[in-house]
C-alpha positions as CSV (number, residue, x, y, z in Angstrom):
1,X,-7.3,13.8,2.6
2,X,-5.8,10.4,2.0
3,X,-8.1,7.5,1.2
4,X,-5.7,5.0,2.7
5,X,-4.7,3.5,-0.6
6,X,-1.0,2.7,-1.2
7,X,1.3,5.4,-2.3
8,X,4.8,5.5,-3.9
9,X,7.2,8.3,-3.0
10,X,10.2,9.1,-5.2
11,X,12.6,11.5,-3.4
12,X,16.0,12.3,-4.7
13,X,18.8,14.3,-3.1
14,X,22.2,15.6,-4.2
15,X,24.9,15.0,-1.7
16,X,27.1,17.9,-0.7
17,X,30.3,16.2,-1.7
18,X,32.5,19.2,-0.6
19,X,31.5,18.2,3.0
20,X,31.2,14.4,2.9
21,X,31.3,11.5,0.4
22,X,28.3,9.7,-1.0
23,X,29.4,6.7,1.1
24,X,29.3,8.8,4.3
25,X,25.8,10.1,3.4
26,X,24.6,6.6,2.8
27,X,26.1,5.3,6.1
28,X,24.0,7.9,8.0
29,X,20.9,7.1,6.0
30,X,21.5,3.3,6.6
31,X,20.4,3.7,10.2
32,X,17.1,5.1,9.0
33,X,16.7,2.2,6.6
34,X,17.2,-0.3,9.4
35,X,14.6,1.5,11.6
36,X,12.1,1.5,8.7
37,X,12.7,-2.2,8.1
38,X,12.3,-3.3,11.7
39,X,9.8,-0.7,13.1
40,X,7.5,0.4,10.3
41,X,5.1,-2.4,9.2
42,X,3.3,0.0,6.8
43,X,6.5,1.0,5.0
44,X,6.8,-1.7,2.4
45,X,9.8,-0.3,0.5
46,X,12.5,2.1,1.5
47,X,15.7,1.9,-0.5
48,X,18.5,4.3,-1.4
49,X,19.9,4.0,-4.9
50,X,22.7,5.9,-6.7
51,X,21.9,7.8,-9.9
52,X,23.7,6.5,-13.0
53,X,23.4,10.0,-14.6
54,X,24.9,11.8,-11.6
55,X,26.6,9.6,-9.0
56,X,26.3,12.4,-6.3
57,X,22.5,12.0,-6.4
58,X,20.6,9.5,-4.3
59,X,17.0,8.4,-5.0
60,X,15.0,7.1,-2.1
61,X,12.3,4.7,-3.4
62,X,9.5,4.5,-0.9
63,X,6.2,2.5,-0.7
64,X,3.5,3.1,1.9
65,X,0.7,0.6,2.5
66,X,-1.9,3.0,3.8
67,X,-0.9,6.2,2.0
68,X,-0.6,9.4,3.9
69,X,-1.3,7.8,7.2
70,X,1.7,5.5,6.8
71,X,3.8,8.4,5.6
72,X,2.9,10.4,8.7
73,X,3.9,7.5,10.9
74,X,7.2,7.3,9.0
75,X,8.2,10.9,9.3
76,X,7.2,11.1,13.0
77,X,9.6,8.3,14.0
78,X,12.4,9.3,16.3
79,X,14.8,7.8,13.8
80,X,13.5,10.2,11.1
81,X,14.0,13.2,13.4
82,X,17.5,12.0,14.2
83,X,18.3,11.6,10.5
84,X,17.1,15.1,9.7
85,X,19.0,16.6,12.6
86,X,22.2,14.7,11.8
87,X,22.3,15.5,8.1
88,X,21.3,19.1,8.8
89,X,24.0,19.7,11.5
90,X,26.7,18.3,9.2
91,X,25.3,20.0,6.1
92,X,25.4,16.7,4.2
93,X,22.8,17.4,1.6
94,X,23.2,20.0,-1.1
95,X,19.6,20.0,-2.4
96,X,16.5,18.0,-3.0
97,X,16.4,17.1,-6.7
98,X,13.0,15.5,-6.9
99,X,10.0,14.6,-4.7
100,X,6.5,13.5,-5.6
101,X,3.8,11.1,-4.6
102,X,2.2,8.5,-6.9
103,X,-1.0,6.4,-6.7
104,X,-1.2,2.8,-7.8
105,X,-2.9,1.6,-11.0
106,X,-5.5,-1.0,-10.2
107,X,-4.7,-4.6,-11.3
108,X,-1.4,-3.7,-12.9
109,X,2.1,-5.2,-12.6
110,X,3.7,-6.0,-9.3
111,X,5.7,-4.3,-6.6
112,X,7.2,-7.3,-4.9
113,X,8.3,-10.9,-5.4
114,X,8.7,-11.4,-1.7
115,X,5.8,-13.7,-1.0
116,X,6.4,-13.4,2.7
117,X,10.1,-14.3,2.5
118,X,13.2,-12.3,3.3
119,X,13.4,-8.5,2.6
120,X,14.9,-7.6,-0.7
121,X,18.2,-5.9,0.2
122,X,20.5,-6.7,-2.7
123,X,23.1,-4.2,-3.9
124,X,23.5,-3.1,-7.5
125,X,20.0,-4.0,-8.6
126,X,19.0,-1.8,-11.6
127,X,16.1,0.6,-11.0
128,X,14.6,2.3,-14.0
129,X,12.1,5.2,-14.0
130,X,10.3,6.3,-17.1
131,X,8.0,9.3,-17.1
132,X,5.3,9.6,-19.7
133,X,2.7,12.4,-20.4
134,X,-0.6,11.9,-22.2
135,X,-2.6,14.8,-23.6
136,X,-5.6,12.5,-23.9
137,X,-7.1,10.4,-21.1
138,X,-8.3,7.8,-23.6
139,X,-4.7,7.3,-24.9
140,X,-3.4,6.9,-21.3
141,X,-6.0,4.3,-20.6
142,X,-5.2,2.5,-23.9
143,X,-1.5,2.5,-22.9
144,X,-2.3,1.0,-19.5
145,X,-4.5,-1.7,-21.0
146,X,-1.8,-2.8,-23.5
147,X,1.1,-2.7,-21.1
148,X,-1.0,-4.4,-18.4
149,X,-1.2,-7.5,-20.6
150,X,2.5,-7.4,-21.2
151,X,3.2,-7.1,-17.5
152,X,1.2,-10.2,-16.8
153,X,3.4,-12.0,-19.3
154,X,6.6,-10.6,-17.8
155,X,5.6,-11.6,-14.3
156,X,5.7,-15.3,-15.2
157,X,8.4,-15.3,-17.9
158,X,11.0,-13.0,-16.2
159,X,11.7,-14.0,-12.6
160,X,14.7,-11.6,-12.4
161,X,12.4,-8.7,-13.4
162,X,11.9,-7.9,-9.7
163,X,9.4,-5.0,-10.0
164,X,7.4,-4.0,-13.0
165,X,4.7,-1.5,-12.4
166,X,3.3,2.0,-13.1
167,X,2.0,4.7,-10.9
168,X,0.2,8.0,-11.4
169,X,1.6,11.4,-10.2
170,X,-0.5,13.1,-7.6
171,X,0.7,16.6,-8.3
172,X,2.9,18.7,-10.5
173,X,6.6,18.5,-9.7
174,X,8.2,21.7,-8.2
175,X,11.7,20.6,-9.2
176,X,13.6,18.0,-11.1
177,X,12.0,16.0,-14.0
178,X,9.0,17.7,-15.5
179,X,6.2,15.6,-14.0
180,X,2.5,16.8,-14.2
181,X,-0.4,15.5,-12.1
182,X,-1.8,12.5,-13.9
183,X,1.5,11.6,-15.7
184,X,2.4,7.9,-15.6
185,X,5.8,6.9,-14.1
186,X,6.9,3.4,-14.9
187,X,9.1,1.6,-12.4
188,X,11.1,-1.4,-13.6
189,X,13.6,-3.1,-11.4
190,X,16.0,-5.8,-12.7
191,X,18.3,-8.0,-10.7
192,X,21.2,-7.4,-13.1
193,X,22.1,-6.3,-16.6
194,X,21.4,-9.8,-18.0
195,X,17.8,-9.5,-16.6
196,X,17.4,-6.1,-18.2
197,X,18.6,-7.4,-21.6
198,X,16.4,-10.5,-21.4
199,X,13.4,-8.2,-20.9
200,X,14.4,-5.7,-23.6
201,X,15.1,-8.4,-26.2
202,X,12.2,-10.7,-25.5
203,X,10.2,-11.3,-28.7
204,X,7.0,-10.4,-26.9
205,X,8.5,-7.1,-25.9
206,X,9.7,-6.3,-29.4
207,X,6.3,-7.2,-30.9
208,X,4.7,-4.7,-28.5
209,X,6.6,-1.7,-29.8
210,X,4.6,-1.1,-33.0
211,X,1.4,-1.2,-31.0
212,X,2.8,1.4,-28.5
213,X,3.9,3.6,-31.4
214,X,0.3,4.1,-32.3
215,X,-0.5,5.5,-28.8
216,X,0.2,9.2,-28.7
217,X,2.3,10.2,-25.7
218,X,5.4,12.1,-24.7
219,X,8.3,10.5,-22.8
220,X,9.5,13.1,-20.3
221,X,12.5,11.3,-18.8
222,X,14.2,8.0,-18.4
223,X,16.5,7.6,-15.4
224,X,18.6,4.7,-14.1
225,X,19.8,3.9,-10.6
226,X,21.7,1.2,-8.7
227,X,20.4,0.0,-5.4
228,X,22.7,0.2,-2.3
229,X,21.2,-2.6,-0.2
230,X,21.1,-0.2,2.7
231,X,17.3,-0.2,2.7
232,X,14.8,-2.6,1.2
233,X,12.8,-2.9,-2.0
234,X,10.2,-5.0,-0.3
235,X,9.8,-6.9,3.0
């Protein structure tokens, strides 16, 4: 049972490019994005982004304010039924590549720079996902503590780092990247490549690396995507 806390959903699809183009798939999905923007106050993010490893794959990045209750409201929308029926009847999707739910880490990073302004709907924003496994709970907690301090610095020093946060997998993945329940997935979103490089090359970031090397962990994957602007990263 959901406790009503926020949840992040990462759902990735491979487009059936023998039947339709990625652009056609996104055009159909765009209608669903509009409905989520205008009709779902508890859906705080819903954006489609194109994989840089495989351009026929689309990641849908989703944030729900009240967890499973908000997800249920989302999937029960008429627009969601229409999306499923339209894509199904036209056989537009080849397969689901990845899907999982993630819980927030308390007092860690940020999911939005919106501050009550306009929705974030820019195209070609860089979205990076990094999955990390820890054998030891103490090591995971140490990693969170160290990177929490760095996130606080980045929030003030890097205005074009749009999202910088971590979340914890709720369950083992049944496909796609090898994600186990309890793994940490880091989400970093940069306005452009210059913002990414500024973050990567910041002296504070470089100084952090020897500290992190002392924390035993296993990187499971690192994936990059570009936003399409057909949904929203926050509103």
